Backbone as ProteinMPNN parsed JSONL, in Angstrom:
{"seq_chain_A": "MKTLTLLSLILFSSLAVADPMFGFGWGGGIIGLIILILDIIAIIDVLNSGRKVEEKILWVIVILALPLLGLILYYLIGKK", "coords_chain_A": {"N_chain_A": [[30.572, 299.322, 188.237], [31.871, 301.693, 188.959], [30.61, 303.511, 187.266], [27.991, 303.381, 188.207], [28.333, 304.406, 190.778], [29.179, 307.023, 190.197], [26.91, 307.955, 188.844], [24.974, 307.84, 190.899], [26.046, 309.756, 192.615], [25.736, 312.044, 191.086], [22.95, 312.201, 191.003], [22.371, 312.597, 193.741], [23.661, 315.032, 194.109], [22.113, 316.724, 192.532], [19.804, 316.684, 194.017], [20.7, 317.965, 196.255], [20.928, 320.653, 195.536], [18.324, 321.327, 195.195], [16.775, 323.334, 196.5], [15.258, 326.428, 197.533], [17.305, 328.566, 196.185], [18.981, 331.603, 196.42], [16.643, 333.015, 195.965], [15.432, 332.345, 193.523], [13.398, 330.557, 193.097], [12.238, 327.099, 193.046], [14.869, 324.871, 192.975], [16.751, 326.69, 192.076], [17.087, 327.813, 189.56], [18.991, 329.106, 186.83], [21.348, 329.648, 188.176], [21.418, 327.606, 190.074], [21.69, 325.442, 188.32], [24.216, 325.957, 187.213], [25.796, 325.731, 189.528], [25.303, 323.046, 190.103], [26.53, 321.782, 187.867], [29.194, 322.586, 188.288], [29.618, 321.354, 190.764], [29.469, 318.646, 190.026], [31.713, 318.487, 188.366], [33.69, 319.016, 190.285], [33.344, 316.785, 191.99], [34.027, 314.693, 190.271], [36.683, 315.402, 189.898], [37.64, 315.023, 192.514], [37.233, 312.24, 192.778], [39.008, 311.281, 190.859], [41.426, 311.982, 191.882], [44.566, 311.458, 193.619], [44.12, 310.866, 196.254], [43.595, 309.392, 199.561], [41.067, 306.911, 200.131], [39.323, 307.545, 202.223], [39.599, 310.33, 202.429], [38.602, 311.085, 199.938], [35.917, 310.285, 200.171], [35.112, 311.966, 202.269], [35.421, 314.552, 201.099], [33.587, 314.369, 198.974], [31.201, 314.11, 200.402], [31.177, 316.605, 201.712], [30.967, 318.335, 199.499], [28.5, 317.514, 198.454], [26.752, 317.969, 200.616], [26.986, 320.673, 201.104], [26.485, 322.449, 198.627], [27.395, 324.914, 197.249], [29.183, 326.172, 199.096], [30.771, 323.951, 199.792], [31.978, 323.402, 197.335], [33.503, 325.74, 196.963], [35.182, 325.564, 199.232], [36.556, 323.171, 198.624], [38.066, 323.862, 196.311], [39.59, 325.938, 197.364], [40.946, 325.013, 199.745], [41.137, 322.241, 199.645], [42.098, 321.195, 197.248], [45.104, 320.085, 196.05]], "CA_chain_A": [[30.423, 299.833, 189.592], [32.29, 303.087, 188.975], [29.567, 304.287, 186.6], [26.854, 303.434, 189.119], [28.689, 305.327, 191.852], [29.158, 308.372, 189.644], [25.511, 308.294, 188.567], [24.288, 308.111, 192.166], [26.543, 311.039, 193.116], [25.099, 313.096, 190.296], [21.565, 312.31, 191.453], [22.355, 313.211, 195.067], [24.066, 316.423, 193.969], [20.972, 317.481, 192.033], [18.876, 316.832, 195.134], [21.274, 318.904, 197.212], [20.655, 322.034, 195.127], [16.889, 321.489, 194.955], [16.141, 324.174, 197.498], [15.135, 327.791, 197.004], [18.596, 329.245, 196.283], [19.084, 332.986, 195.953], [15.334, 333.565, 195.643], [15.028, 332.082, 192.142], [12.425, 329.481, 193.027], [12.635, 325.724, 193.337], [15.982, 324.39, 192.176], [17.735, 327.73, 191.902], [17.173, 328.35, 188.205], [20.246, 328.988, 186.104], [22.439, 329.614, 189.158], [21.426, 326.235, 190.592], [22.225, 324.569, 187.277], [25.659, 326.202, 187.143], [26.388, 325.129, 190.726], [25.228, 321.594, 189.918], [27.567, 321.388, 186.919], [30.484, 322.757, 188.951], [29.713, 320.295, 191.779], [29.767, 317.389, 189.331], [33.119, 318.573, 187.96], [34.509, 318.885, 191.496], [33.255, 315.399, 192.454], [34.852, 313.894, 189.354], [38.065, 315.745, 190.227], [37.959, 314.336, 193.771], [37.307, 310.797, 192.546], [40.178, 310.986, 190.035], [42.646, 312.422, 192.559], [45.364, 310.404, 194.24], [43.879, 310.886, 197.702], [43.121, 308.173, 200.209], [39.627, 306.712, 199.955], [38.611, 308.278, 203.279], [39.586, 311.745, 202.06], [37.677, 311.229, 198.811], [34.553, 310.194, 200.704], [34.853, 313.178, 203.042], [35.228, 315.688, 200.198], [32.329, 314.188, 198.239], [30.123, 314.43, 201.349], [31.17, 318.058, 201.909], [30.454, 318.962, 198.274], [27.077, 317.205, 198.322], [25.99, 318.555, 201.717], [27.067, 322.13, 200.981], [26.817, 322.549, 197.203], [28.198, 326.072, 196.877], [30.27, 326.329, 200.056], [31.659, 322.799, 199.645], [32.733, 323.615, 196.103], [34.495, 326.779, 197.235], [36.163, 324.997, 200.165], [37.398, 322.189, 197.947], [39.032, 324.512, 195.437], [40.492, 326.804, 198.131], [41.818, 324.318, 200.687], [41.213, 320.8, 199.431], [42.824, 320.824, 196.034], [46.552, 320.229, 196.286]], "C_chain_A": [[30.782, 301.314, 189.661], [31.238, 303.991, 188.345], [28.356, 304.44, 187.504], [27.118, 304.416, 190.257], [28.623, 306.766, 191.367], [27.728, 308.831, 189.371], [24.758, 308.621, 189.851], [24.759, 309.424, 192.771], [25.906, 312.204, 192.371], [23.657, 313.292, 190.751], [21.475, 312.983, 192.815], [22.739, 314.678, 194.997], [22.901, 317.27, 193.465], [19.915, 317.657, 193.118], [19.383, 317.864, 196.127], [21.005, 320.352, 196.825], [19.175, 322.283, 194.888], [16.222, 322.204, 196.127], [16.077, 325.59, 196.945], [16.442, 328.568, 197.201], [18.503, 330.641, 195.69], [17.745, 333.557, 195.497], [14.866, 333.309, 194.223], [14.08, 330.894, 192.033], [13.029, 328.116, 193.261], [13.747, 325.265, 192.407], [17.018, 325.442, 191.847], [17.884, 328.266, 190.498], [18.528, 328.119, 187.571], [21.43, 328.936, 187.061], [22.551, 328.219, 189.762], [22.012, 325.252, 189.591], [23.739, 324.725, 187.151], [26.368, 325.568, 188.343], [26.383, 323.613, 190.62], [26.332, 321.112, 188.98], [28.949, 321.495, 187.56], [30.692, 321.716, 190.044], [30.075, 318.96, 191.14], [31.228, 317.372, 188.892], [34.035, 318.384, 189.165], [34.496, 317.447, 192.018], [34.086, 314.492, 191.561], [36.333, 314.148, 189.628], [38.513, 315.051, 191.51], [38.15, 312.849, 193.521], [38.532, 310.401, 191.72], [41.493, 311.386, 190.7], [43.353, 311.226, 193.198], [45.204, 310.347, 195.749], [43.519, 309.505, 198.227], [41.6, 308.112, 200.055], [38.837, 307.511, 200.992], [38.517, 309.772, 202.957], [38.633, 312.002, 200.901], [36.236, 311.231, 199.3], [34.187, 311.47, 201.455], [34.595, 314.379, 202.131], [33.936, 315.564, 199.395], [31.144, 314.533, 199.142], [30.025, 315.936, 201.562], [30.569, 318.756, 200.691], [28.959, 318.716, 198.111], [26.237, 317.886, 199.397], [25.92, 320.077, 201.604], [27.442, 322.47, 199.539], [27.71, 323.736, 196.83], [29.404, 326.216, 197.8], [31.269, 325.173, 199.955], [32.534, 322.907, 198.415], [33.844, 324.633, 196.324], [35.587, 326.251, 198.164], [37.094, 324.013, 199.481], [38.465, 322.871, 197.084], [39.986, 325.446, 196.181], [41.462, 326.023, 199.011], [42.003, 322.848, 200.409], [42.042, 320.37, 198.245], [44.304, 321.111, 196.237], [47.3, 320.367, 194.992]], "O_chain_A": [[30.104, 302.097, 190.326], [30.997, 305.1, 188.822], [27.757, 305.514, 187.562], [26.228, 305.169, 190.652], [28.072, 307.631, 192.048], [27.383, 309.981, 189.643], [23.985, 309.578, 189.887], [23.964, 310.14, 193.381], [25.577, 313.229, 192.969], [23.193, 314.426, 190.871], [20.615, 313.836, 193.033], [22.201, 315.492, 195.747], [22.716, 318.401, 193.913], [19.209, 318.665, 193.139], [18.593, 318.559, 196.767], [20.865, 321.202, 197.704], [18.807, 323.36, 194.419], [15.226, 321.729, 196.673], [16.775, 325.911, 195.983], [16.662, 329.157, 198.259], [17.999, 330.824, 194.582], [17.724, 334.503, 194.71], [13.966, 334.006, 193.753], [13.977, 330.288, 190.966], [14.197, 327.996, 193.632], [13.583, 325.269, 191.187], [18.096, 325.091, 191.368], [18.747, 329.113, 190.264], [19.14, 327.067, 187.752], [22.414, 328.251, 186.787], [23.656, 327.707, 189.942], [22.744, 324.337, 189.967], [24.459, 323.737, 186.999], [27.416, 324.941, 188.188], [27.354, 322.962, 191.006], [27.002, 320.124, 189.279], [29.781, 320.602, 187.397], [31.81, 321.24, 190.238], [30.908, 318.225, 191.671], [31.906, 316.354, 189.031], [35.038, 317.677, 189.08], [35.534, 316.941, 192.447], [34.782, 313.608, 192.06], [37.143, 313.222, 189.595], [39.634, 314.549, 191.588], [39.119, 312.258, 193.998], [39.04, 309.29, 191.872], [42.563, 311.154, 190.138], [42.796, 310.133, 193.297], [46.076, 309.826, 196.445], [43.189, 308.588, 197.474], [40.94, 309.134, 199.872], [37.797, 308.087, 200.672], [37.482, 310.399, 203.185], [37.936, 313.016, 200.879], [35.433, 312.073, 198.896], [33.085, 311.995, 201.297], [33.656, 315.141, 202.363], [33.261, 316.566, 199.161], [30.192, 315.174, 198.699], [28.925, 316.489, 201.592], [29.752, 319.665, 200.836], [28.228, 319.606, 197.678], [25.125, 318.334, 199.118], [24.915, 320.689, 201.966], [28.608, 322.752, 199.261], [28.709, 323.542, 196.137], [30.53, 326.366, 197.326], [32.479, 325.391, 200.025], [33.708, 322.54, 198.451], [34.986, 324.415, 195.92], [36.774, 326.464, 197.918], [38.298, 324.021, 199.735], [39.635, 322.493, 197.129], [41.08, 325.722, 195.689], [42.656, 326.319, 199.035], [42.961, 322.255, 200.906], [42.626, 319.286, 198.249], [44.699, 322.232, 196.555], [48.524, 320.497, 194.997]]}, "name": "protein", "num_of_chains": 1, "seq": "MKTLTLLSLILFSSLAVADPMFGFGWGGGIIGLIILILDIIAIIDVLNSGRKVEEKILWVIVILALPLLGLILYYLIGKK"}
């Protein structure tokens, strides 16, 4: 179940960055790939944290909905 959840999060994260980011075409090119990798790392960090389930869900949604901004917010204010 944990593997399935992680796999689905990775798929949704890749869909979240599949927009024309920074003018580099569909998917954002190398910048989109870097953001995707960093988002996956942040999601794994959230899932492995000792937070309540509700907080984990909220942070994963923020990271997936706002790939770059959510990542920055998590590391600035969310990571304790």
